[in-house]
N, CA, C and O atoms as a MOPAC input file, in Angstrom:
PM7 MOZYME 1SCF
protein

 N     63.94400 1    88.12700 1   108.07400 1
 C     64.41700 1    86.89500 1   107.40800 1
 C     65.74800 1    87.26500 1   106.73800 1
 O     66.77900 1    86.61000 1   106.89500 1
 N     65.64300 1    88.38100 1   105.96900 1
 C     66.89600 1    88.73700 1   105.17000 1
 C     68.10500 1    89.06300 1   106.14100 1
 O     69.22900 1    88.65900 1   105.84400 1
 N     67.89400 1    89.75800 1   107.24900 1
 C     68.94100 1    89.92700 1   108.16300 1
 C     69.44900 1    88.63800 1   108.76900 1
 O     70.66100 1    88.55000 1   108.96600 1
 N     68.66400 1    87.63400 1   109.08300 1
 C     68.97200 1    86.35500 1   109.55200 1
 C     69.80500 1    85.57100 1   108.54300 1
 O     70.70100 1    84.81200 1   108.91500 1
 N     69.51200 1    85.75500 1   107.32600 1
 C     70.34400 1    85.04800 1   106.25400 1
 C     71.75900 1    85.64200 1   106.22300 1
 O     72.77900 1    84.95300 1   106.24400 1
 N     71.73300 1    86.96700 1   106.17200 1
 C     72.98500 1    87.74700 1   106.21900 1
 C     73.85900 1    87.45000 1   107.40000 1
 O     75.07000 1    87.34800 1   107.20100 1
 N     73.36400 1    87.29700 1   108.63500 1
 C     74.20200 1    86.92700 1   109.77400 1
 C     74.64700 1    85.51000 1   109.60400 1
 O     75.78800 1    85.19100 1   109.94000 1
 N     73.70900 1    84.54000 1   109.04100 1
 C     74.16300 1    83.16800 1   108.94800 1
 C     75.30400 1    83.13000 1   107.98200 1
 O     76.28900 1    82.46300 1   108.29900 1
 N     75.28900 1    83.77600 1   106.82800 1
 C     76.39200 1    83.74600 1   105.87900 1
 C     77.60300 1    84.24300 1   106.50100 1
 O     78.67700 1    83.66100 1   106.35100 1
 N     77.45900 1    85.41200 1   107.27000 1
 C     78.68100 1    85.99100 1   107.92700 1
 C     79.27400 1    85.02000 1   108.90000 1
 O     80.49700 1    84.87900 1   108.89600 1
 N     78.50900 1    84.31500 1   109.75800 1
 C     79.02700 1    83.36200 1   110.70000 1
 C     79.79800 1    82.14500 1   109.93100 1
 O     80.91100 1    81.75900 1   110.29000 1
 N     79.13800 1    81.63200 1   108.92100 1
 C     79.72900 1    80.50400 1   108.18700 1
 C     81.09200 1    80.90400 1   107.46400 1
 O     82.06600 1    80.16200 1   107.32600 1
 N     80.96500 1    82.28100 1   107.01000 1
 C     82.23500 1    82.76800 1   106.39600 1
 C     83.37600 1    82.88000 1   107.32500 1
 O     84.50200 1    82.51500 1   106.98600 1
 N     83.10600 1    83.39400 1   108.53000 1
 C     84.21800 1    83.50200 1   109.41400 1
 C     84.75200 1    82.14300 1   109.89600 1
 O     85.96000 1    82.00600 1   110.08700 1
 N     83.91100 1    81.16200 1   110.09100 1
 C     84.32100 1    79.82600 1   110.31500 1
 C     85.13700 1    79.20600 1   109.29100 1
 O     86.09700 1    78.48100 1   109.55100 1
 N     84.71400 1    79.52200 1   108.03400 1
 C     85.50600 1    79.07200 1   106.88100 1
 C     86.94500 1    79.70400 1   106.84600 1
 O     87.91900 1    79.09800 1   106.40300 1
 N     86.98700 1    80.97400 1   107.35300 1
 C     88.17200 1    81.71300 1   107.22600 1
 C     89.12900 1    81.10400 1   108.34400 1
 O     90.32900 1    80.94500 1   108.12000 1
 N     88.57100 1    80.78900 1   109.49000 1
 C     89.36800 1    80.24200 1   110.56300 1
 C     89.87400 1    78.79400 1   110.29500 1
 O     90.96700 1    78.41100 1   110.71300 1
 N     89.05600 1    78.03300 1   109.60100 1
 C     89.40000 1    76.72100 1   109.23300 1
 C     90.47600 1    76.72300 1   108.15700 1
 O     91.37100 1    75.88000 1   108.22600 1
 N     90.45100 1    77.58800 1   107.19500 1
 C     91.56500 1    77.69300 1   106.24800 1
 C     92.83000 1    78.16200 1   106.82500 1
 O     93.91100 1    77.73700 1   106.41700 1
 N     92.71700 1    79.08300 1   107.82500 1
 C     93.96700 1    79.46300 1   108.43300 1
 C     94.54300 1    78.55600 1   109.27300 1
 O     95.76600 1    78.61100 1   109.40400 1
 N     93.88600 1    77.68800 1   109.90400 1
 C     94.40700 1    76.53100 1   110.72300 1
 C     95.20100 1    75.49900 1   109.87700 1
 O     96.12300 1    74.82100 1   110.33100 1
 N     94.74000 1    75.45000 1   108.57900 1
 C     95.50300 1    74.38400 1   107.82100 1
 C     96.83700 1    74.99500 1   107.40500 1
 O     97.02800 1    76.20200 1   107.25400 1
 N     97.75000 1    74.01500 1   107.23600 1
 C     99.25800 1    74.36200 1   106.93200 1
 C     99.39000 1    73.83200 1   105.42100 1
 O     99.01300 1    72.72100 1   105.04800 1
 N     99.95700 1    74.76000 1   104.66100 1
 C    100.13900 1    74.29800 1   103.22500 1
 C    101.21800 1    73.24700 1   103.02800 1
 O    101.33400 1    72.66500 1   101.95000 1
 N    102.03700 1    72.99600 1   104.10400 1
 C    103.06900 1    72.04400 1   104.01100 1
 C    102.52900 1    70.57000 1   104.40800 1
 O    103.19400 1    69.54900 1   104.23100 1
 N    101.29600 1    70.59900 1   104.94300 1
 C    100.79900 1    69.17000 1   105.22600 1
 C    100.88900 1    68.95100 1   106.77900 1
 O    100.50300 1    67.86800 1   107.21900 1
 N    101.33800 1    69.83700 1   107.57400 1
 C    101.43700 1    69.69600 1   108.95200 1
 C     99.95400 1    70.01200 1   109.61500 1
 O     99.35900 1    69.21000 1   110.33600 1
 N     99.53000 1    71.14000 1   109.29600 1
 C     98.18500 1    71.48800 1   109.77900 1
 C     98.04600 1    71.63800 1   111.25700 1
 O     98.87400 1    72.23600 1   111.94400 1
 N     96.86600 1    71.01700 1   111.76000 1
 C     96.41400 1    71.20400 1   113.14100 1
 C     97.41600 1    70.22500 1   114.01200 1
 O     97.82500 1    70.53400 1   115.13100 1
 N     97.74000 1    69.03200 1   113.35100 1
 C     98.47200 1    68.08900 1   114.12300 1
 C     99.99000 1    68.62000 1   114.50800 1
 O    100.57800 1    68.18500 1   115.49800 1
 N    100.51100 1    69.52000 1   113.69700 1
 C    101.87500 1    70.11500 1   114.14500 1
 C    101.71000 1    70.97900 1   115.42100 1
 O    102.63200 1    71.08200 1   116.23000 1
 N    100.63100 1    71.53800 1   115.56900 1
 C    100.41400 1    72.32500 1   116.75100 1
 C    100.49700 1    71.51300 1   118.06400 1
 O    101.08200 1    71.95500 1   119.05300 1
 N     99.91600 1    70.36400 1   118.03500 1
 C     99.77100 1    69.48500 1   119.20800 1
 C    100.84400 1    68.40600 1   119.09900 1
 O    100.55500 1    67.28600 1   118.67600 1
 N    102.02500 1    68.72100 1   119.46000 1
 C    103.22000 1    67.67500 1   119.20100 1
 C    103.39900 1    66.82000 1   120.45500 1
 O    104.48900 1    66.78400 1   121.02600 1
 N    102.39000 1    66.16400 1   120.86900 1
 C    102.56300 1    65.18400 1   121.95700 1
 C    102.37900 1    63.79600 1   121.43100 1
 O    101.87100 1    63.62700 1   120.32200 1
 N    102.79300 1    62.73500 1   122.22300 1
 C    102.81600 1    61.50400 1   121.79100 1
 C    101.28500 1    60.94300 1   121.72000 1
 O    100.92700 1    60.21600 1   120.79300 1
 N    100.44600 1    61.32600 1   122.73600 1
 C     99.08600 1    60.85700 1   122.63200 1
 C     98.26100 1    61.42900 1   121.52100 1
 O     97.34100 1    60.79500 1   121.00300 1
 N     98.64900 1    62.77900 1   121.12500 1
 C     97.89300 1    63.38300 1   120.03000 1
 C     98.22800 1    62.80700 1   118.66700 1
 O     97.43300 1    62.79400 1   117.72700 1
 N     99.40800 1    62.35300 1   118.63600 1
 C     99.93400 1    61.82700 1   117.31200 1
 C     99.06300 1    60.61200 1   117.03800 1
 O     98.56200 1    60.49800 1   115.92000 1
 N     98.83900 1    59.67000 1   118.00100 1
 C     98.01600 1    58.60500 1   117.73900 1
 C     96.55500 1    58.92600 1   117.44500 1
 O     95.95600 1    58.36400 1   116.52800 1
 N     96.00200 1    59.81800 1   118.21900 1
 C     94.63400 1    60.09900 1   118.10600 1
 C     94.44100 1    61.01700 1   116.85100 1
 O     93.60300 1    60.69200 1   116.00900 1
 N     95.10600 1    62.02500 1   116.71700 1
 C     95.04900 1    63.03900 1   115.63600 1
 C     96.29700 1    62.93000 1   114.76900 1
 O     97.25100 1    63.68500 1   114.96300 1
 N     96.30200 1    62.07300 1   113.89000 1
 C     97.50000 1    61.90300 1   112.98700 1
 C     97.45500 1    62.99700 1   111.86500 1
 O     96.42000 1    63.65100 1   111.73400 1
 N     98.42400 1    63.20100 1   111.13400 1
 C     98.65200 1    64.11200 1   110.12600 1
 C     97.58500 1    63.84200 1   109.04100 1
 O     97.03500 1    64.77700 1   108.46000 1
 N     97.30200 1    62.55000 1   108.77900 1
 C     96.38100 1    62.09200 1   107.70400 1
 C     94.98700 1    62.45000 1   108.03400 1
 O     94.23100 1    62.99600 1   107.23100 1
 N     94.65300 1    62.10600 1   109.30800 1
 C     93.15000 1    62.23600 1   109.84300 1
 C     92.88400 1    63.76700 1   109.89600 1
 O     91.85300 1    64.24400 1   109.42300 1
 N     93.82300 1    64.50200 1   110.47500 1
 C     93.62200 1    65.94500 1   110.74500 1
 C     93.38100 1    66.71000 1   109.41400 1
 O     92.54400 1    67.60600 1   109.31200 1
 N     94.20000 1    66.27400 1   108.37900 1
 C     94.01000 1    67.00100 1   107.07400 1
 C     92.70000 1    66.59100 1   106.44600 1
 O     91.95500 1    67.40500 1   105.90100 1
 N     92.44800 1    65.30900 1   106.54100 1
 C     91.10800 1    64.90200 1   106.04200 1
 C     89.86500 1    65.57500 1   106.64400 1
 O     88.89500 1    65.90300 1   105.96100 1
 N     89.96800 1    65.77000 1   108.06300 1
 C     88.92600 1    66.43500 1   108.79900 1
 C     88.85400 1    67.97300 1   108.39600 1
 O     87.77400 1    68.50400 1   108.13500 1
 N     89.92900 1    68.58100 1   108.36500 1
 C     90.06900 1    70.05700 1   108.11200 1
 C     89.55700 1    70.29700 1   106.61700 1
 O     88.95000 1    71.32000 1   106.30000 1
 N     89.87200 1    69.21300 1   105.68400 1
 C     89.55400 1    69.43400 1   104.25100 1
 C     88.08500 1    69.27500 1   104.17500 1
 O     87.42700 1    70.02100 1   103.44900 1
 N     87.50200 1    68.29000 1   104.92700 1
 C     86.01800 1    68.11500 1   104.88800 1
 C     85.33700 1    69.20600 1   105.47100 1
 O     84.31000 1    69.61300 1   104.92800 1
 N     85.78600 1    69.76300 1   106.55400 1
 C     85.15500 1    70.96000 1   107.07800 1
 C     85.16500 1    72.20100 1   106.15500 1
 O     84.21500 1    72.97700 1   106.06100 1
 N     86.33400 1    72.31200 1   105.48100 1
 C     86.45700 1    73.46500 1   104.47000 1
 C     85.42700 1    73.24000 1   103.35600 1
 O     84.70900 1    74.18800 1   103.03800 1
 N     85.30600 1    72.12200 1   102.77300 1
 C     84.41300 1    71.84800 1   101.70100 1
 C     83.02400 1    72.06900 1   102.18700 1
 O     82.19800 1    72.70800 1   101.53500 1
 N     82.77200 1    71.50700 1   103.39300 1
 C     81.33500 1    71.69800 1   103.94400 1
 C     80.92900 1    73.15300 1   104.22000 1
 O     79.78800 1    73.51700 1   103.93600 1
 N     81.72400 1    73.90900 1   104.70600 1
 C     81.54000 1    75.41100 1   104.94600 1
 C     81.42700 1    76.07000 1   103.65800 1
 O     80.51500 1    76.87800 1   103.48500 1
 N     82.28300 1    75.80200 1   102.71000 1
 C     82.10900 1    76.38000 1   101.40900 1
 C     80.75600 1    76.07100 1   100.69900 1
 O     80.09900 1    76.91000 1   100.08300 1
 N     80.47500 1    74.96300 1   100.83600 1
 C     79.10600 1    74.38900 1   100.23900 1
 C     77.88400 1    75.10600 1   101.00600 1
 O     76.85200 1    75.45000 1   100.43100 1
 N     78.12700 1    75.28100 1   102.34200 1
 C     77.04000 1    75.94100 1   102.99400 1
 C     76.89400 1    77.38900 1   102.61700 1
 O     75.79400 1    77.93800 1   102.57000 1
 N     78.07700 1    78.02000 1   102.34000 1
 C     77.90300 1    79.40100 1   101.91500 1
 C     77.26300 1    79.53100 1   100.55100 1
 O     76.49000 1    80.46500 1   100.33900 1
 N     77.54300 1    78.65100 1    99.62600 1
 C     76.91800 1    78.48300 1    98.38100 1
 C     75.40300 1    78.27000 1    98.48800 1
 O     74.60400 1    78.92600 1    97.82000 1
 N     75.05100 1    77.31700 1    99.36700 1
 C     73.73200 1    76.86500 1    99.47600 1
 C     72.89800 1    77.92200 1   100.06500 1
 O     71.80300 1    78.19000 1    99.57100 1
 N     73.38900 1    78.58000 1   101.16900 1
 C     72.77700 1    79.67400 1   101.76000 1
 C     72.54900 1    80.85100 1   100.88900 1
 O     71.52000 1    81.51800 1   101.00000 1
 N     73.42400 1    81.11500 1   100.07300 1
 C     73.35400 1    82.26600 1    99.05700 1
 C     72.34800 1    81.99400 1    98.08200 1
 O     71.54900 1    82.88500 1    97.79200 1
 N     72.28600 1    80.81600 1    97.51400 1
 C     71.18700 1    80.40200 1    96.58600 1
 C     69.82800 1    80.28900 1    97.14800 1
 O     68.84800 1    80.58700 1    96.46600 1
 N     69.72100 1    79.84300 1    98.44700 1
 C     68.51700 1    79.78700 1    99.08100 1
 C     67.96900 1    81.21300 1    99.44600 1
 O     66.76100 1    81.44100 1    99.38400 1
 N     68.87400 1    82.16300 1    99.82400 1
 C     68.47200 1    83.46600 1   100.05900 1
 C     67.94100 1    84.26700 1    98.83900 1
 O     67.11000 1    85.16900 1    98.94300 1
 N     68.48700 1    83.86100 1    97.70300 1
 C     67.94600 1    84.35100 1    96.36400 1
 C     66.53300 1    83.98000 1    96.26800 1
 O     65.72600 1    84.85500 1    95.95300 1
 N     66.10500 1    82.68200 1    96.52300 1
 C     64.86500 1    82.26500 1    96.32100 1
 C     63.94400 1    82.74600 1    97.48300 1
 O     62.83700 1    83.20000 1    97.19400 1
 N     64.32400 1    82.67300 1    98.70800 1
 C     63.44000 1    83.08700 1    99.85600 1
 C     63.27100 1    84.59000 1    99.80300 1
 O     62.13700 1    85.01000 1   100.03600 1
 N     64.19900 1    85.43900 1    99.54100 1
 C     64.02300 1    86.92800 1    99.57000 1
 C     63.07900 1    87.34000 1    98.46800 1
 O     62.35800 1    88.32000 1    98.65600 1
 N     63.02700 1    86.66700 1    97.32700 1
 C     62.16200 1    86.99700 1    96.30800 1
 C     62.97600 1    87.28500 1    95.02100 1
 O     62.38900 1    87.93300 1    94.15500 1
 N     64.09700 1    86.93800 1    94.81000 1
 C     64.75200 1    86.99800 1    93.54600 1
 C     64.27300 1    86.19600 1    92.51400 1
 O     64.53200 1    86.44600 1    91.33600 1
 N     63.55200 1    85.19200 1    92.89000 1
 C     63.13900 1    84.14300 1    92.00900 1
 C     61.83900 1    84.59600 1    91.20300 1
 O     61.52800 1    83.99500 1    90.17400 1
 N     61.18200 1    85.52600 1    91.62300 1
 C     59.96000 1    85.97500 1    90.98800 1
 C     60.35300 1    86.58500 1    89.62300 1
 O     61.41100 1    87.20700 1    89.52600 1
 N     59.56300 1    86.42800 1    88.61400 1
 C     59.81500 1    86.91200 1    87.28600 1
 C     58.92800 1    88.14300 1    86.91300 1
 O     58.47300 1    88.27500 1    85.77700 1
 N     58.71300 1    89.00400 1    87.88200 1
 C     57.90600 1    90.23700 1    87.69500 1
 C     58.50200 1    91.25500 1    86.79900 1
 O     57.79700 1    92.13500 1    86.30500 1
 N     59.67100 1    91.17700 1    86.58900 1
 C     60.37100 1    92.10000 1    85.67900 1
 C     60.70600 1    93.37900 1    86.36200 1
 O     60.18200 1    93.63700 1    87.44600 1
 N     61.58000 1    94.22900 1    85.77600 1
 C     61.80800 1    95.61600 1    86.36500 1
 C     62.91300 1    95.46800 1    87.42500 1
 O     63.46900 1    94.40800 1    87.71200 1
 N     63.13500 1    96.56500 1    87.91800 1
 C     64.13300 1    96.63200 1    89.09600 1
 C     63.35400 1    96.83100 1    90.40800 1
 O     62.43400 1    97.64500 1    90.47100 1
 N     63.72300 1    96.09900 1    91.42300 1
 C     63.02300 1    96.05100 1    92.65600 1
 C     63.90900 1    96.66800 1    93.60400 1
 O     64.68800 1    95.93400 1    94.21400 1
 N     63.90900 1    97.97200 1    93.83200 1
 C     64.82700 1    98.67700 1    94.63400 1
 C     64.08500 1    99.83100 1    95.46200 1
 O     63.20700 1   100.50300 1    94.92100 1
 N     64.43200 1   100.01800 1    96.67100 1
 C     63.87600 1   101.10800 1    97.45300 1
 C     64.15100 1   102.44500 1    96.80600 1
 O     63.30800 1   103.34000 1    96.86600 1
 N     65.26100 1   102.59800 1    96.21300 1
 C     65.66800 1   103.89900 1    95.70100 1
 C     64.86500 1   104.13600 1    94.43900 1
 O     64.50600 1   105.28900 1    94.19900 1
 N     64.57500 1   103.23700 1    93.68200 1
 C     63.74100 1   103.26000 1    92.39400 1
 C     62.34700 1   103.64900 1    92.88800 1
 O     61.77100 1   104.60800 1    92.37300 1
 N     61.78000 1   102.93200 1    93.87800 1
 C     60.53000 1   103.14800 1    94.31700 1
 C     60.33200 1   104.71500 1    94.74100 1
 O     59.44700 1   105.42100 1    94.25700 1
 N     61.24300 1   105.14100 1    95.67700 1
 C     61.26900 1   106.53900 1    96.02700 1
 C     61.34700 1   107.48400 1    95.00300 1
 O     60.73200 1   108.54400 1    95.12100 1
 N     62.12300 1   107.20800 1    93.86400 1
 C     62.23400 1   108.15500 1    92.78100 1
 C     60.99100 1   108.22400 1    92.02200 1
 O     60.61700 1   109.30000 1    91.55600 1
 N     60.31800 1   107.13300 1    91.86700 1
 C     58.95800 1   107.09900 1    91.14000 1
 C     57.91100 1   107.66700 1    91.93600 1
 O     56.91900 1   108.11000 1    91.35700 1
 N     58.00100 1   107.72200 1    93.29200 1
 C     56.95200 1   108.35100 1    94.04400 1
 C     57.19400 1   109.83200 1    94.35100 1
 O     56.30800 1   110.50100 1    94.88300 1
 N     58.28100 1   110.30800 1    94.05200 1
 C     58.77400 1   111.74400 1    94.38100 1
 C     58.04600 1   112.69000 1    93.41400 1
 O     58.04100 1   112.53000 1    92.19400 1
 N     57.43600 1   113.68400 1    94.06300 1
 C     56.82000 1   114.75900 1    93.22200 1
 C     57.85700 1   115.76700 1    92.87600 1
 O     58.55100 1   116.24600 1    93.77300 1
 N     58.01600 1   116.14000 1    91.56700 1
 C     58.95000 1   117.12100 1    91.19500 1
 C     58.46300 1   118.44000 1    91.16000 1
 O     57.43500 1   118.70100 1    90.53500 1
 N     59.12600 1   119.33000 1    91.79200 1
 C     58.53500 1   120.82500 1    91.97900 1
 C     58.60300 1   121.40900 1    90.58500 1
 O     59.51300 1   121.15200 1    89.79700 1
 N     57.46800 1   122.30400 1    90.30100 1
 C     57.38100 1   122.98200 1    89.04100 1
 C     56.24300 1   122.29100 1    88.21300 1
 O     55.87400 1   122.80900 1    87.15900 1
 N     55.71400 1   121.19500 1    88.64700 1
 C     54.69200 1   120.53900 1    87.81100 1
 C     55.23300 1   120.00400 1    86.48500 1
 O     56.33500 1   119.49100 1    86.29200 1
 N     54.15700 1   120.24300 1    85.52800 1
 C     54.56600 1   119.66400 1    84.12500 1
 C     55.42100 1   120.79100 1    83.43200 1
 O     55.02100 1   121.95500 1    83.40100 1
 N     56.47400 1   120.44100 1    82.94400 1
 C     57.43600 1   121.22500 1    82.26800 1
 C     57.44300 1   120.90800 1    80.90800 1
 O     57.61500 1   119.72300 1    80.62300 1
 N     57.27300 1   121.82700 1    79.88900 1
 C     57.42000 1   121.33300 1    78.44300 1
 C     58.80100 1   120.95600 1    78.07800 1
 O     59.74800 1   121.56000 1    78.58100 1
 N     58.97500 1   119.98600 1    77.22600 1
 C     60.16000 1   119.55800 1    76.74100 1
 C     61.01500 1   120.74800 1    75.97800 1
 O     60.42900 1   121.64500 1    75.37000 1
 N     62.23700 1   120.68500 1    76.05100 1
 C     63.09200 1   121.55000 1    75.28200 1
 C     62.96500 1   121.51200 1    73.82400 1
 O     62.76800 1   120.41100 1    73.30900 1
 N     63.04700 1   122.55500 1    73.08000 1
 C     62.86400 1   122.48300 1    71.59100 1
 C     64.02800 1   121.62600 1    71.00200 1
 O     65.10700 1   121.54900 1    71.59100 1
 N     63.80000 1   121.03400 1    69.91300 1
 C     64.77100 1   120.14400 1    69.14600 1
 C     65.78900 1   121.11700 1    68.53700 1
 O     65.49200 1   122.22900 1    68.10200 1
 N     67.06300 1   120.56800 1    68.55200 1
 C     68.12800 1   121.43900 1    67.98000 1
 C     67.84700 1   121.68000 1    66.53300 1
 O     67.27900 1   120.79300 1    65.89600 1
 N     68.17900 1   122.76100 1    65.97600 1
 C     67.94700 1   123.20300 1    64.76500 1
 C     66.75300 1   123.81600 1    64.37700 1
 O     66.55800 1   124.11500 1    63.19800 1
 N     65.87600 1   124.04800 1    65.32200 1
 C     64.53300 1   124.68400 1    65.16000 1
 C     63.56100 1   123.81700 1    64.55000 1
 O     62.52800 1   124.34300 1    64.13600 1
 N     63.72300 1   122.54700 1    64.42400 1
 C     62.73500 1   121.66000 1    63.75800 1
 C     61.53100 1   121.46300 1    64.75500 1
 O     61.70800 1   121.54100 1    65.97100 1
 N     60.42000 1   121.22900 1    64.25100 1
 C     59.23600 1   121.08900 1    64.92700 1
 C     59.25800 1   119.73100 1    65.63700 1
 O     59.69600 1   118.72900 1    65.07200 1
 N     58.80100 1   119.71800 1    66.81900 1
 C     58.77700 1   118.52800 1    67.57300 1
 C     57.41600 1   117.73700 1    67.33400 1
 O     57.37800 1   116.53600 1    67.60400 1
 N     56.40400 1   118.33500 1    66.87700 1
 C     55.09000 1   117.74300 1    66.71000 1
 C     55.26100 1   116.99600 1    65.29800 1
 O     55.92800 1   117.49800 1    64.39300 1
 N     54.58200 1   115.71000 1    65.17200 1
 C     54.52300 1   115.03800 1    64.00100 1
 C     53.84900 1   115.65700 1    62.93000 1
 O     52.83800 1   116.30900 1    63.18800 1
 N     54.28900 1   115.54600 1    61.64200 1
 C     53.60000 1   116.10000 1    60.50500 1
 C     52.30100 1   115.42800 1    60.34000 1
 O     52.08400 1   114.28300 1    60.73700 1
 N     51.33200 1   116.27500 1    59.66300 1
 C     49.98800 1   115.67400 1    59.35700 1
 C     50.18000 1   114.59700 1    58.32300 1
 O     51.07200 1   114.75600 1    57.49000 1
 N     49.42100 1   113.50500 1    58.29500 1
 C     49.59700 1   112.42700 1    57.39400 1
 C     49.20700 1   112.99500 1    55.97900 1
 O     48.24900 1   113.75000 1    55.81300 1
 N     50.02200 1   112.56900 1    55.00000 1
 C     49.76200 1   113.01500 1    53.64300 1
 C     48.51400 1   112.24500 1    53.07500 1
 O     48.27500 1   111.07700 1    53.38000 1
 N     47.76600 1   112.96800 1    52.25400 1
 C     46.53200 1   112.34400 1    51.61000 1
 C     46.91100 1   111.21600 1    50.70200 1
 O     47.94400 1   111.23800 1    50.03300 1
 N     46.11400 1   110.30200 1    50.69300 1
 C     46.49900 1   109.08700 1    49.75200 1
 C     46.31400 1   109.40700 1    48.33300 1
 O     45.27900 1   109.97200 1    47.97900 1
 N     47.31800 1   109.06400 1    47.40800 1
 C     47.05000 1   109.44500 1    46.06900 1
 C     45.89700 1   108.79700 1    45.37100 1
 O     45.68400 1   107.60300 1    45.58000 1
 N     45.14300 1   109.47700 1    44.56800 1
 C     44.08900 1   108.91100 1    43.82400 1
 C     44.52500 1   107.83300 1    42.84500 1
 O     45.58300 1   107.92700 1    42.22300 1
 N     43.75800 1   106.89000 1    42.73000 1
 C     44.08800 1   105.79500 1    41.83100 1
 C     43.70700 1   106.12700 1    40.43600 1
 O     42.52700 1   106.16900 1    40.08800 1
 N     44.74100 1   106.37200 1    39.60300 1
 C     44.48200 1   106.84400 1    38.23200 1
 C     44.26700 1   105.82800 1    37.21600 1
 O     44.06700 1   106.14200 1    36.04200 1
 N     44.30000 1   104.61700 1    37.61800 1
 C     44.05200 1   103.53300 1    36.64200 1
 C     42.51000 1   103.28700 1    36.38900 1
 O     42.07800 1   102.45100 1    35.59600 1
 N     41.78100 1   104.08300 1    37.12900 1
 C     40.24300 1   103.81800 1    36.94000 1
 C     39.85100 1   104.42500 1    35.67000 1
 O     38.68400 1   104.35600 1    35.28600 1

C-alpha cells in the first residue's frame, strides 16, 4: 500500500512538472506552440491558459490530498506515542555483547548509591 502511494505521488508530481513547463510566463503557453488558424479558434490563448491553470491547481491539490491520505492510511494518525522506526526496533532488540556492564563511577569519587534516609527528629515539644 505504501509503495503504491509513493508511485502515485511520483506520477502526479511528474505530470505537474510537465504542465508547469508547458505554460509560458508571457501568456502564450500552449497556444503559441500551435500557430495555425484552426487551432486559434479552438484553443485560444484565454482558454488554454485557463485549462493549464486548472490542471496545475488540480494536480497540486492531488499531491497534497494524497500526502495527507497516506499519513492517515499508513498509520501516522495513531497516537501510540514513541518513535515508529525499523532502525529503532532493531536497536531495541539487539543483544549487546558483554552482558550487564556496571556504570562508570561518578567524577570526583562520589558514591553513586543514594545515602540512607536520615532518622526523623524526635518531637521535643512533648
